[in-house]
C-alpha positions as CSV (number, residue, x, y, z in Angstrom):
1,M,0.0,0.0,0.0
2,A,1.3,3.4,-1.0
3,V,2.1,5.9,1.9
4,N,1.5,9.6,1.5
5,I,4.0,10.9,4.1
6,L,6.7,8.5,5.2
7,T,9.1,9.4,8.0
8,I,12.5,7.7,7.7
9,L,14.8,7.7,10.7
10,Q,18.4,6.9,9.7
11,A,20.4,5.0,12.3
12,R,23.7,3.2,12.5
13,T,26.1,1.9,15.2
14,T,29.3,2.9,13.5
15,S,29.5,6.6,14.5
16,T,33.1,7.5,14.9
17,R,32.9,9.9,17.9
18,L,30.5,7.8,20.0
19,P,30.2,4.3,18.6
20,G,26.9,2.6,19.3
21,K,25.4,5.7,20.6
22,V,21.9,5.0,19.3
23,L,21.7,1.8,21.4
24,K,23.2,3.4,24.6
25,E,20.6,3.3,27.3
26,I,18.9,6.2,29.1
27,L,16.6,5.3,32.0
28,G,16.8,1.6,30.9
29,K,15.8,2.2,27.3
30,P,18.0,2.5,24.1
31,M,18.3,6.1,23.0
32,L,16.8,5.0,19.6
33,E,13.7,3.6,21.3
34,L,13.2,6.9,23.2
35,Q,13.4,8.9,20.0
36,L,11.0,6.6,18.2
37,E,8.6,7.0,21.1
38,R,8.6,10.7,20.6
39,M,8.4,10.6,16.8
40,R,5.3,8.4,16.8
41,R,3.4,11.3,18.3
42,A,3.7,13.2,15.0
43,G,0.2,13.1,13.7
44,R,0.8,14.2,10.1
45,S,3.2,11.3,9.3
46,D,1.4,8.2,7.9
47,A,4.2,5.8,8.6
48,L,7.5,5.7,10.5
49,I,10.4,3.4,9.7
50,V,14.1,3.1,10.6
51,A,16.6,2.9,7.7
52,T,19.9,1.3,8.8
53,S,22.7,-0.4,7.0
54,D,22.9,-4.0,5.7
55,R,26.1,-4.5,7.7
56,P,26.3,-7.1,10.6
57,S,27.2,-4.2,12.8
58,D,23.6,-2.9,12.6
59,D,21.9,-6.2,13.2
60,E,21.1,-5.1,16.7
61,I,19.2,-2.1,15.3
62,A,17.1,-4.4,13.2
63,R,16.4,-6.6,16.2
64,L,15.3,-3.6,18.2
65,C,13.0,-2.4,15.5
66,S,11.4,-5.9,15.3
67,S,10.9,-5.9,19.1
68,L,9.2,-2.5,18.8
69,D,7.0,-3.5,15.8
70,T,8.7,-0.8,13.8
71,G,9.5,-1.2,10.1
72,C,13.2,-1.5,9.3
73,F,14.8,-1.0,5.9
74,R,18.4,-2.0,5.3
75,G,20.7,-0.7,2.6
76,S,24.1,0.9,1.9
77,L,26.1,2.1,4.9
78,E,27.9,4.8,3.0
79,D,25.4,5.8,0.3
80,V,22.6,6.9,2.6
81,L,20.9,8.7,-0.3
82,D,20.5,5.4,-2.1
83,R,19.2,3.9,1.2
84,Y,16.5,6.6,1.4
85,H,15.6,6.3,-2.3
86,R,15.0,2.6,-2.1
87,A,13.1,2.8,1.2
88,A,10.8,5.5,-0.2
89,A,10.3,3.4,-3.3
90,Q,9.4,0.3,-1.3
91,Y,6.7,2.2,0.6
92,G,5.5,4.1,-2.4
93,A,5.9,7.4,-0.4
94,R,4.8,10.7,-2.0
95,H,6.6,12.8,0.6
96,I,9.6,11.8,2.8
97,V,10.4,13.2,6.2
98,R,14.1,12.8,7.0
99,M,15.2,12.4,10.6
100,T,18.5,11.3,12.2
101,A,18.9,9.0,15.2
102,D,21.3,11.4,17.0
103,C,18.4,13.6,17.9
104,P,16.7,11.9,20.9
105,V,14.6,14.9,21.9
106,A,13.1,15.3,18.4
107,E,10.0,17.4,18.7
108,P,6.8,15.9,17.1
109,Q,5.2,19.3,17.0
110,V,8.0,20.7,14.9
111,M,7.7,17.6,12.6
112,D,4.0,18.3,12.2
113,T,4.4,22.0,11.6
114,A,7.2,21.4,9.0
115,I,5.0,18.9,7.2
116,A,2.1,21.2,7.2
117,L,4.2,24.1,5.8
118,H,5.6,21.8,3.1
119,L,2.2,20.8,1.9
120,E,0.6,24.2,2.2
121,Q,3.4,25.9,0.2
122,K,3.7,23.0,-2.2
123,N,7.4,23.0,-1.7
124,D,9.9,20.5,-3.1
125,Y,11.9,20.6,0.1
126,T,11.2,22.1,3.5
127,C,13.4,22.2,6.6
128,A,13.5,23.2,10.2
129,S,17.2,23.7,11.2
130,I,19.6,25.8,13.3
131,D,19.8,28.1,10.3
132,S,16.2,29.1,11.0
133,G,16.7,29.4,14.8
134,W,15.9,25.9,16.0
135,P,18.1,24.1,18.6
136,N,20.7,21.7,17.1
137,G,18.8,18.4,17.5
138,L,15.3,19.4,16.4
139,D,16.1,19.3,12.7
140,V,13.4,18.1,10.3
141,E,13.6,17.8,6.5
142,V,10.6,17.1,4.3
143,M,10.9,16.5,0.5
144,R,8.8,15.2,-2.4
145,R,9.8,11.8,-3.6
146,E,10.4,13.1,-7.1
147,V,13.0,15.5,-5.8
148,L,14.7,12.7,-3.8
149,E,14.8,10.6,-7.0
150,T,16.4,13.5,-8.9
151,A,19.1,13.8,-6.2
152,W,19.6,10.0,-6.3
153,R,20.1,10.1,-10.0
154,E,22.3,13.2,-10.3
155,A,24.3,13.6,-7.0
156,R,27.9,12.6,-7.4
157,A,29.8,14.2,-4.5
158,P,30.5,11.9,-1.5
159,E,28.9,14.3,0.9
160,E,25.8,14.5,-1.3
161,R,25.4,10.7,-1.1
162,E,26.2,10.4,2.6
163,H,24.0,13.3,3.8
164,V,21.0,12.8,1.5
165,T,19.9,16.4,0.9
166,P,22.9,18.7,0.1
167,F,22.3,18.3,-3.6
168,I,18.7,19.5,-3.2
169,R,19.7,22.5,-1.1
170,R,22.5,23.5,-3.5
171,H,20.1,23.9,-6.4
172,P,17.5,26.6,-5.3
173,G,17.0,27.5,-8.9
174,R,15.7,24.0,-9.7
175,F,13.7,23.3,-6.5
176,R,11.1,25.2,-4.5
177,L,12.8,25.3,-1.0
178,G,10.9,26.2,2.2
179,R,12.1,27.0,5.7
180,L,10.2,26.7,9.0
181,A,11.3,29.6,11.3
182,A,11.6,29.0,15.0
183,P,9.7,31.1,17.4
184,G,13.0,32.7,18.6
185,D,16.7,32.2,18.2
186,Y,17.6,29.0,19.9
187,S,20.4,28.0,17.5
188,R,23.0,28.0,20.3
189,Q,21.3,25.2,22.1
190,R,22.9,21.8,21.4
191,W,20.5,18.9,21.9
192,T,22.1,16.4,19.5
193,V,24.3,13.5,20.4
194,D,27.7,13.2,18.8
195,T,30.1,13.0,21.8
196,P,30.1,11.5,25.3
197,E,29.4,15.0,26.7
198,D,26.3,15.3,24.5
199,F,25.1,11.9,25.7
200,S,25.6,13.0,29.3
201,F,23.6,16.2,28.7
202,I,20.7,14.3,27.1
203,T,20.7,11.7,29.9
204,K,20.4,14.5,32.5
205,V,17.5,16.0,30.5
206,Y,15.7,12.7,30.4
207,E,16.3,12.0,34.0
208,A,14.9,15.3,35.0
209,L,11.8,15.4,32.8
210,Y,10.8,12.0,31.5
211,P,9.7,10.2,34.7
212,D,7.0,12.8,35.4
213,N,6.3,13.8,31.8
214,P,7.3,11.3,29.1
215,Q,5.9,13.7,26.5
216,F,8.1,16.7,27.5
217,G,8.8,19.1,24.8
218,M,11.0,22.0,23.7
219,Q,9.6,24.5,26.2
220,D,10.0,22.0,29.1
221,I,13.7,21.6,28.2
222,L,14.2,25.4,27.9
223,Q,12.6,25.9,31.3
224,L,14.8,23.1,32.8
225,L,17.9,24.8,31.4
226,S,16.8,28.2,32.7
227,Q,16.5,26.7,36.2
228,H,19.7,24.7,35.9
229,P,22.1,26.5,33.6
230,E,24.9,24.2,34.7
231,L,23.3,21.4,32.5
232,A,23.9,23.4,29.3
233,A,27.6,23.7,30.2
234,I,28.0,19.9,30.0
235,N,28.4,19.8,26.2
236,Q,29.3,23.4,25.4
């Protein structure tokens, strides 16, 4: 069955700065599971899958997805653009939401708003990123499948294959590009996980907020940091 809006969360265990980070546990759950839990609350997405590599190193990600009843597509480790293209084709998606598994406080409301803007403006590509004021870690990218296919056919540079969307963003004359602005400038906030310090910061955030409010959001994190500014210093 064809899917209108497919969210694809890319994940791997071979990250260089913090290997295996997506499976590291916070409050007894793998970080990837916690992010999927948040992303499932995005009401405008019709389906959510994980796209990982076909390497044995990512077998554990596939097993976790199976245990969580979450679709898992496996493809090239290095050519992530090809991985996305083939996953989107398998599901017959008309629009693809790209998310990355190093963003464990991904905001479902930002996802929904980005999708709504993308459809309303009839964009080829729409993003919410630090360039438009969002914290680093709330990034969302939405694109039409035809545009993803164009990038897949024409992109040649290694970074365009690894990071999926640079080819699209580098051709504003060819594609209708949209941007979701944040309600303020939060671009100095670092809520992504690339280093042990990042993971320590995110762990503290979850320990403070998740037990009483598993659906905590961006404003809850900002309030926590205003009350405990020492937390933000962990991964500055």
